[in-house]
N, C-alpha and C positions, 0 to 999 in steps of 0.2 A: 373509591372504585370497588367494584365487586370482584373479589378474589376467590379462588377455589378453596372450599372448606378444608380439604386435606393439607393444602399448602399452609393455610393459616395455623392449623393445629401443629403442624411440624415445626414451623418457624417459632411458635410460642415456646415449644420445648427447647429448641436450639438456642434461642437468644435470651430466654429468661427475663430479667428486669429490663433489658433493652427492647423487648418486643413492642411495647406501646409506641415508642418513638419510631421504630421501624415501620409499623403499620401507618402511622401518621404521614410518613414520607410519601406514601402513594397518593395522597391528596394534595401534594404540593407540585408546583410547576416542574416540568422536565428541564434538566440542564442541557444546554447545547454548547458545542465547542468547535473550534477549528484549530488546525495545526499548520504552522508556516513551513513552506517548502524552502529550507535553507540552502538547497542546491541552486535556487534561482534568485533568492533575495535574503539579505540579512534580517534578523529579527528587528533590530533597531530601525532599519529603513522601512520595513513593513509597517511597524507601528506609526511611523511618521506619515506614511501616505494613505493608510487604510482609513476610510471615511467614517467608520462606525466605532462605537465605544467597545473596548476590550478589557478583560480582567484576566490576569494570569491563572492558569491551571497549575496548582502547586507541585504536582508530581511529574510534569513533563516540560522540558525546555522548549519554548516556542509554541506551547499550547495555550489557547485563550478561550474563555467563555465569551459569548456574545449574546445580545438581546435577541430572542427568537422572533421578534417582530421586524428586525432588520433584514432586508432581502440579500443576504450575503451570497447566496447561490445565483443571484441575477447580476452580480457585479462583474465587469470585465476581468478583474483580477482573478476571480475564481476560474474563468474560462482560460486564462493564461497559465493556470496551474500554480499560482503563488501560494495556495493553501488548500487543505483538504478538510472538509466538514466531517466531524467524527464525534461520537458520544465521548465525553471527557474521560470516563473511567476506562474506556477501551484503548486509550493511549498508553496505559500503564505497562502492559506486557512487553512491548518493544523497548520501553525505557529500562525495564528490569533485565531483559536479555542483553541489551547494550552492546551489540557486536562492534568489534574494532575495525578500523579502516583496512581494506584489502582482504578481509576474511571471507570464508565460504559460509553461507547461511541458507537455511531452508525454512519456509513458512508452509507447513503441510496442509493446512485447512484455511486457505487465504482469502477466498471471496468475501466481500467485493474488492479487497485489495488495500484497505486503509493501512493495516499494520505492515503490509509489504512495502508500501511507499515509504513508511517511516524507517523500516530496516534498510532499504536500498540506499536512502540518503546517508544513513549512518556508516555503511560500509564503503561508500564512495565508489568512484569509477573503476578502481583497481580490484574491488571485490566482486563477488557474484552472489546473487540471490536467486534461489529457485522458489518461485511462487506457484503453489499447486492447489488445485481444488478438484475433487472427484466429480463434481456436478458440471456437465457440459453446458447447462443453461447459465451458469454463473461465471464462466470463464471470460465472457465478453466484458464484464464489469472490471475484471482485473486488468485486461488488456487496455481498456480505455483509461483507467486511472493511472496505470504505469506510463502510458503515452502522454497523458496530460501533465504528469510530473516531470516529463522530459528525461526519462531514465533509459540508459543504454546497458545497464549491468544486470538485467533481469532475464531469467529464463522462465517462461510461463508454461506449466504442464497441466494436463487434464487427465490425471492418473490416480490410481489407488496408492496409498503409501507403501503397501507391500511390493508393488511393481517397481516403484522408484528405488526402494532399498535393494531389491534383487539386481537392479542394473547399475546403480551408482556406488553402493557399498559405503564404507565409513569414510566419508569425504567432507563432512560438515563440522565447522568449528562451533556453529550456533544453530540450534533447532528450536523453532517455535511451533507448539501444538496449541493453537487456539481452537479447542475442540468443539465440535457440534454438541450442543447441550440443551437442557430443558428450558433455557431462556428466561429464568425468573427475573433477571435484571431488565428484561425487555417489557414486562407487563404494563408498566406505566406508559411506555412509548407506543405500544402496539397491542391492541386488544386481540389480534390474531394470535399473539404469543400465548395468551391465556388458553385459548381453544387448543392450540398445539400441545401445550403442557398436559391438558386433560386427556389427549389422545396418545401422546408419546412423552411420558414423564421421565423422572430421574432414573428409574430402574432400567428402562429400555436404553436410555442414553449412555448409561454406565457400560453396557455391553459394547456399544459402538466405540466409545472412547478407549476401552481396553484394547480393542483390535488395532487402534491407531498407535497408542503408546507402545505397544509391543514391537512396533517396527523401529522405534528410535535407536535401540542398541545396535542395529545394523546400519545406521546412518551417521552416527556421531563419532567424532574423533576423540582421542585421548586429550585430557586437560581442556575439555570444552564444556559448553553450557547448554542446558535444556530449560526452556520455560514452558510450562503447561498452564493454560488459562481457560476460563469459562466466564460467561456472563450469567452465572446462576449461583445459588446459595446452598444447594443440596450437598451434604457431607459426602454422600456416596459418589458424587461427580467431581469432588474436589480433594479434600484431605485424604479420603480413602484411596483415590488414584495415586496420590503421591506416596502413600504408605506401600501400596502395591509395587510401585516401581523400585523402591528401595529394598523391599523384601525379596523381589524376584530377580533383580539384576545387581550383582555385587559391584558393577562398574560405577554405580551412582552413589554420591554423597551429597549432603545438604549444600546448596549453593548459597553464596553470600549476596545479600540484597544490597543495592545501593541505598544511600540514605534518602528515603522518600517519605513524605508525610502521609503514609497509609498505615493500616493496622498490620504490622509484621509480627509473626510468631513463628520462629524457627525458619524452615525453608518455604513457608507459605505466607500469603498476605491477602487481606480483603480490602476492597473499597466498598464500605457500607453506605447505602443511600441515606441513612439517618445520621451518619457521622461526617460524610464528605459530600461535596457538590458533584455527584455523579450518580448514575442509575444502578451501579453495582458491578463488581468484577472480582473474580478470584485469580490470584497469580501464585504459582508455585515455581520454585527455582532449584534445580539440581545441577551438579557438576560431575564430570567423569574423572575416574582415576586413570592410571596408565594401562588398564587391562583391555583396551580396545585394539583390535586389528585394523589399522587404517591403511587406506590405499594411497598411492603416490599421486599427487596433484599434477595435472598437465595444463599447459598454456598454449594458446594459439600463437603462431608466428605472424608478425605483421606482413602484409603483402600490398601490392598496388591495387587501387580501385579499378573497376572496369573502365574502358576508354570513354564511354558515354558519361559516367559519373565524373571522371577526371576532367572532361570538357566542361561540365557544370561547375566543378570546383574552380577551374581556371577562369571562368567567366564571373564568378560571384564571390569566391572565398580563397583567393590566392594565398593569403597569409595565415588563415586559421582553419584550413580544411581538416576534417577528422582524419586520424590515422589509426591503424589497427589491422584486424583481419576482416577483409571484405569477402562476401560470398553471394553468388547469384543463384537463386532458387526459383525456377519457373518465372523468369524475367524480373523477379523482385530482388532488390539489392539490400543486403543486411550488413551491419557492422556488428560483429560478434563480441561478446564480453571477453576480457583477457583470459579468464579461466575456461579451459576446454573440458566440458562435461560429457561423459558417456550417455548418449540419448537414444541409442539404437532400440527400436521397438516401442518407445514411449510416445504417447500422444502429445505433440508439441504445438502449443498455440502461438508461441513466439520465442525466439532465441535472440536476445539482444535487441538492437535498434533497427527498425525497418526504415531505411533511408528513402526508398522510392522504388519505381519500376522503370524498366526500359521498354519504350514503345516506339516503334519505327526508328530504331537506332538513336533515340533521344531519351535522356533521363528526365523523368517526371517526379518531383519530390513528393513525399508522403507527409501527411499531417504530423506524424510522430517526429519527423526530422525537424519540422518547424519549432515544435515545443522543446526540442533538445538544444536548439541553438540559443546563443546570446544575441541580442539585437546587433551588437557591433560586429558579429561574425559575418554578416551578409550584406551585400549591396546588389541592387537597390532595395530600398524598403519604403513603406508608407506607414506613417504613425497617426493613429487617431486617439485624441485624448479620451481618457476613461469616462468622462462625463459628457461626451459628445453624442449626438444622434447618429453620426456616421459609424461609430463602433458598434452600436446596437444593430444598425442595419447590416453591417458585416456579419455579426454573430447570428443574425437571422437568415443569412444566406442570400441577401439581396444584391443586385447589381448597383454599383455606384458610378455616377458620372461627375467628374471634377476636372479641374485643370491640372492633371497629373503631369509631371515634368518628364518622366521616362516611360518606356514601354518594356514589355517582357515580364518574366517572373519577378514578383516582389514578395518580400517577407512583410506581412502585415503585423504591426505591433500596436500596443496601447500603452501610452506613457513609457515607451521603450521596452516593453515586455512582449515577446512573440505570441501571436494568436493563431497564425495559419498562413496560407498562401493565397496569392491572387495573381492573375495575369492581366496586365494593363495594355490596352491598345487604343490609341487615338482618344485618350481621355476617358475611356470606359474601363471600369474595373470589373473583370470577370471573376466572380467569387468562387474560390476553391474550398471554402469551409465545408467539411463533411456534413452531409444531410443528417446523419445520426447525432451529430454534436450540436446542431443548431438550437439557438434559444427560441423557445416557444412564446 
């Protein structure tokens, strides 16, 4: 492929004898991958039921290469949120950050949300993840991916890192800065990335990245971890930024990398496209000393759901109803994460799980609630096999007519995994699958 001459000349100096292999990699097929949502299904069970061939990605548990000719984004399991399609090397930063269960975590530059879903599963329902992006156009992608993964422990913000730091303070055990960059690892996947590089290259990106990383000392707690990553190869966007953080802020020391089959040198690592089956990523890891002023963490107290929601639970979920802190905002009912975050003045796209809304004194469940549930949590339900025509019709938003045994709200599942809602009356299934989610 045709690459910018300045890029070629710089990489030749940077890589030396490795350069010929690096350039050859741009003429080889793109590697594609998916990551299993282990909050919904075990890796072993997924391998057992997934109909296409998979090969493990060596640096991420539950990550797999697949054949790009296989229609994995058309399969009902994809719509059930059993996996996320992601460039293989982009799975590495969250593996290096590796947040512990129950921790506080922030993904500062999160859109479209792939790394956020990976982190949210790792911290589990008792932790909280702030998933932020400054672009209001890209926030919808985060919301949808978080909903599809069935996550209730995520707060999605549309803010600048500076504003978040000023409101929240040193509250986070784990910080991911997957920084906006010149995108050199995207050249093979997207020709637009080449044109973007020519107009907004490493030197301009370095300035923007510096503004973001300068906020981290005001967000991170003591004895905590920062991962800084990019999908580019430029030294000024990678190693230079790590050196800047260590030189400018005494709270940082080199972080310890987990044992991963990538090129690790000190507190930094590369996934090179000529050495690994990935399009390229840089990952830097730093840890904090005890010199950070941290804030006291707060937690929501559990309360009773609104009466309309309780009536819905009593009808459908007597034994497995969600518990926690419920809040009604403009008739919408939310189940908040356990951690209570200061959010005053911040642009909030979502705080926790949107359960549904109250209309005419009745509770109407939201799509996010369906994906949050396990099939056995809800009665009644209707299941369509993943290889059936009916499930495709449902995902396309069509009305279905069958000899259904029960009426009212139903959880629609495929092979026992929730897809969405339907309302059945007299053998007619009124499809409640959201128009923006429908299969084309």
